[in-house]
N, C-alpha and C positions, 0 to 999 in steps of 0.2 A: 504494500500500500504506500502510495506517495501523495503528499499534499498537493492540492491543485489551486486552492484559493486561500489567501489570508486577508481578512478584513483589516481595514485601517485601524491602527492602535488609537484608543481613545483615552482621554483623561477626564476625570470628573471635575465639575465646578461645584463649589459648596453652595448649599441653600441657606438663605439668610436666617431661617428659623431654627437651624440645627445648633444646639447649644452644649451638648455633652461631648467632650473631646476624649477619645480613646488614645491612650499613650502609645508611643513606639516601644520597641523591644528593649530588653535590659542589656543586650550585648554591646560590643564596641561600635557597631555600625547602626546607621539609620537606613531608611529605605524609601525609594521612589515607588510609585504605583502606576501601572498602565493596564488597560483593559482591552481585550481583543475578542472579536468573533472569529472563529476558525471554521472553515467550511471544507468538509471532505467530500469532494465531488465524485470520488471513486466508490462511494458507499451510500446506498439508500438507508434512511434511518430504520433501524431494526424494529422500532415501535410504531412507525408511520411511513409506509413505503411511498407516500405521495410526495416526499421531498428527500433531498440528500441530508446527510448527517451534519448538523450545525452545533457547535459548542461555544460556550462562553468561558473565558479564562481571565483570571486576575494575576498579574505578575508583579512581585515585589523584588526590586533589585537593591542590593546593599550599596550604601554610599558612605564614605567617611563622615563621622559626626560633624567634623569641622567644616565640611563642604555642604552641609545641609541647610537649605533655606526652607524652614517649615511652612507648610500650607495646610489647610483643612479641606477635606473632601467628604462628600456624603458616604456614610457607611453602607447604605443600601440605596439603589434607585427607587423611585417613588412607588411603582406598582408592586415591586417585591416587598417593600416595607409595609405597604397596606395589607398585603396578603398575610405576611408573617405576623403582623399585629393581630389579625383575626384568629389565626391558628393558636397563637400563644394566649389570647384572651380566654380561650376555652379552659386554660389552666389557671385562670385568675391572674394572669400576668398583665401589668399595665401596658397600654398602647403607647409606647414611647420609642419604638425602633427608629422612626424618622428623625428623632432628635439627636441621634448619635452621628459623630463625624470621626474620621480617621485623621490623625496627624501624620502626614507624609512629607517627603522632601520634594521641592519643585525640581522638575527635570525638563528644562527647555529643549534639550537636544534629543530626548527620547523619540519624539515623533519623527525625527529624521534618521533614525537607526532602523536597521532590519531587526526583526524579532530574534533572529538567530545569533546576533552578536552578543557575546557574554565573556566574562572573565572569572565568574564564581561558579562553583558546583551548582547543579540544578537539583532542587527538591520539589517533587510533585506532591500535591495534596488532593485526596479524594474524600468528599464529605460523607456523612451518614445518609441513609435512605430517607426519602421524604424530608429533606432539609434543604440547604443551599450552601454552595461554596463560600458565600459571604459570611456565614457564621464560623468560618475558619480564618477570617482575615486577621484577627488579633494574634492567634498562634502563628500564622504565616509571618507576620511582622516580627514576632519573637525569634523564629528560626532564621529569618533574614538578617536579624541583628547580629547573628553569630557567623555571618559570612556565606550565606547561601541565597541564590536566586530562587525564590519560592513561587511556584505556579499552582494556583488553586483552580479546580475544574468543576464546572457544572455539567452533569450528565443529563441531558433533557429527557423528560418523561419519567425518570425515577426520582429526581430531586423535586421539591415542592413546586418550584417555578424557575424558569430560565427566561430572563428578560434581555432582549437583544437591542442593539443601538437604534434600529429603525422602528422600535416600538412593538415588534412582534413579541408575543408571550407564549411559551409552551408550559402548560401545567403538568404536574406529576401525577402520581397515583396509578401508574400503569404496571407497577411491579407488586405482585401479590405477596403478602407476608408468608413465610414458610409455616407449614403445619407438620404434624407428626407423620402425615402420609405423603407429603410432597414438598420438595424444595425447588421444583422445576423453574419457577418464575425468578427466584433470586439467583439460581445457578446461571440462568440465561443473562440476567442483568450484570453479573460480575464479568461475564465474557464480553458483553458490550462495553463495559467500562474499560476492560483491558485493551480492546481495540481502539477506544478513544485515546488511551494513553500512548499506544504505539503511533497513532496518527500525529499526536502532538510532538513526539520525539522525532518523527520524520520531518515535521514542519521546522523543527529546530536543527535539522541536519545532524542529529546525534549519530555518532559512529560507535559500533560495538568495540569495547576495549580501548577506545581512545578518549572518550568523553566521560565526565564524572556526573553520574545521575543517581539519585536515591529517591525513595518515595515513602510517604506515610499517609495513613488514613484513619479517620475516627469512625467507630461503629462499622456500618456496612462498607465504608471506605477502607477499613482494615482488610476485609476479605478481598476487596478489589485490588489492594496493594499486593497481596500474596499471589493473586491470579496474574497480575501484570508482570511480576517477577518471573513467574513460571513461563510465560510466553515470550518475554522480551528480555534477553540477557544483557541489554544495554543498561539495565537498572541494576546497580551493584548491591543495594541493600534496601530493606523495607522494615516498616514498623506498623503493626496492627494495634491501634489504641482502643481497647475494650470492645472489639467487635466479634461477634460469632463468625466462625469460618464457614464458607460455602465453596462449592465448585471443585474443580479438578486438583487444585493445590492441596486438598486434604490428603491425597494419596499419590501425588506425583512429586518427584524430587526437584528441588530448586537447584540452580547452578548447572554448569556443564564443564567439560574438559577445557581448561584455559580460561573459563569465565566463572569463577566462584561467586557465590552470593551469600549474604548474611541477613539475619532476621531477628527482630525483637518483638515479643509479645508483651504488651503493657495493659494490665487490667486493674479495675477497681477491686477492693477487698471482696472476696467471695466469688470472683470471676477469675479462674485460673485453669491450668492444665489438668487439675484434679477434679474440678467441679463442672467444667464445660467439656463434654465429650468431643466436640469439634476441635477444641484447643488441644486436648490430649492426643487426638488422632494426628493433627498437624505437627505437634511437637515430636511425636514418634517418627513421623516422616522426615522431619528435619534431622533427627539423630541418625537416621539411616541413609541420609543423602551424602554421598561421597564428596560432593562439591559445595556443601554448605560449610564455610570455614569459620563461622562465628554465629553464636546464637545466645540470647539471654531472655529471661522472663522476669519482669518487674511488676510490682504493685505499689501503689501509694496509699498508705493508711488514711482514713478520714476522707475518702473520695467516693464518688458514685459515678455511674455512667454519665450523668449530666455535668460532671466536673470538667469534661474534656471537649467542650465546645465553647464558643465565645460568650455564651449567655451569662456565665458567672462573672466574667470580666466586665460585662455591661452593667450588671447589677452593682458590683463594687465600685465601679467608676461613678455611677449615678448615686451611690451611697443610699440605696433603698432596700438593702437586704433585710433589715429589721422591720421594714414595713410590709414585707410580702406575707401572703398567706402560706399555710403549710403546703398546699397543693402547688403553689407557684415555686416554693423552695425546692420541691422535688425535682424541678427541672435543672437545678444548678449545682447540687451537691453542697455539703456542709462547710467545706474549707474555702479559704479566700481564692478567688479567681486569679488574682495576681500571683499568689504563691504557686498555684498549679501551673500557670503559664511559665513562671521562672524555672520550675523544675523540669518541665517538658523541654524548654529551650536548652537547658544545660545538658540533659541526658541524651536527647535526640541529636543535638549537634555534636556531642562527644562521640556517640556511636557512629554517626555518618562520617565524621572526620577521621576516625580510626579506620573504618572499613575502606575508605577511599585512599588511605595512606597519607593523609595530610598531617596527622598528628599521631603521637603514641597513644596507648590505651589510657584514657583518663581514669583517675582513681575511683570516680563514681561508678564506673562500669565493673570494677573489680570486686566490690563488696560494700558493706555498710559504710555510710558517709556521715561524718559529724556535721557537715553542712546541711545535709538533707536526711535527718534521722527517720523521717516518716516514709522513706522509700525502702522497700524490701526486695531483695533479689531472691527469686523463688527457683530459678533454674538456669543452667548454663551447659 
């Protein structure tokens, strides 16, 4: 598969009424933001054969802090913000998504650059099922602040909504939740996501064994990460953040002769290789894979599934945690969103840097850390 069309890169302009500023990451870099529509003319959309596959991506590029001229841009485009407000309102969450803005660095030259030009390793991000890539923007900035170009991906028809620059909107809900009797719909969806990822790498002109690419995903995006590594050896390492595993990666070896791959499972307490049969099966496959050269399993105490998307950071930035109802709090986990983001930035960037050969093995990957005592290593 080869890319055929790349839409013009876009930059957001801030809306006047947006008042809650989400901070940049805690690492030594700041980041610019560009948004692009990518069109794969070689492939009909697997969920709607009336048109070719169209994706939306956000790209966060590191920039030295001293070179950053900070600007504010909307966290969500308007139609997406309105939809997510309604979805979250069902959980008694306040309708405030449109009030958030990201702080990013002005990048006057980016519009004149080809999307493939880069100098930092690429980290791809796949979001959870029935959500949006935009709820991964804060963690993307955190990872970017440690020296990675982070590209977040909307997979149309399985994320809540994909909003395109021309105003087109594709709603999700086309992937059926797995049951005890069938995982066919989600198995198909992870295959589609993996093809999306390969198309993006083609668009970036990534060469196997020559370019530095890693991937991570939250919830269903974690399963998509494993599937993408299975099919595309251009991706050196992956992380599943608290997502059930699906698809062929459960029983198929990662890596290949000359192209080793590494993987981390990161779960909330109670979700691990002992409690989740899909994790146990995948872990056993990793152990038996001759070309998997590094693996770890971590858990963060005092976290839940909801700790690992942006919503907790939004809540703590707006300082409204104490005002939320119990059902709304169930969406975000009990610990500080800032603390979780800092931990993920440190551990994921350390893992990626080590597997890419950029740095030695960080102490946090080796065992208990005095800096992060709430992180537990469960397997290696």
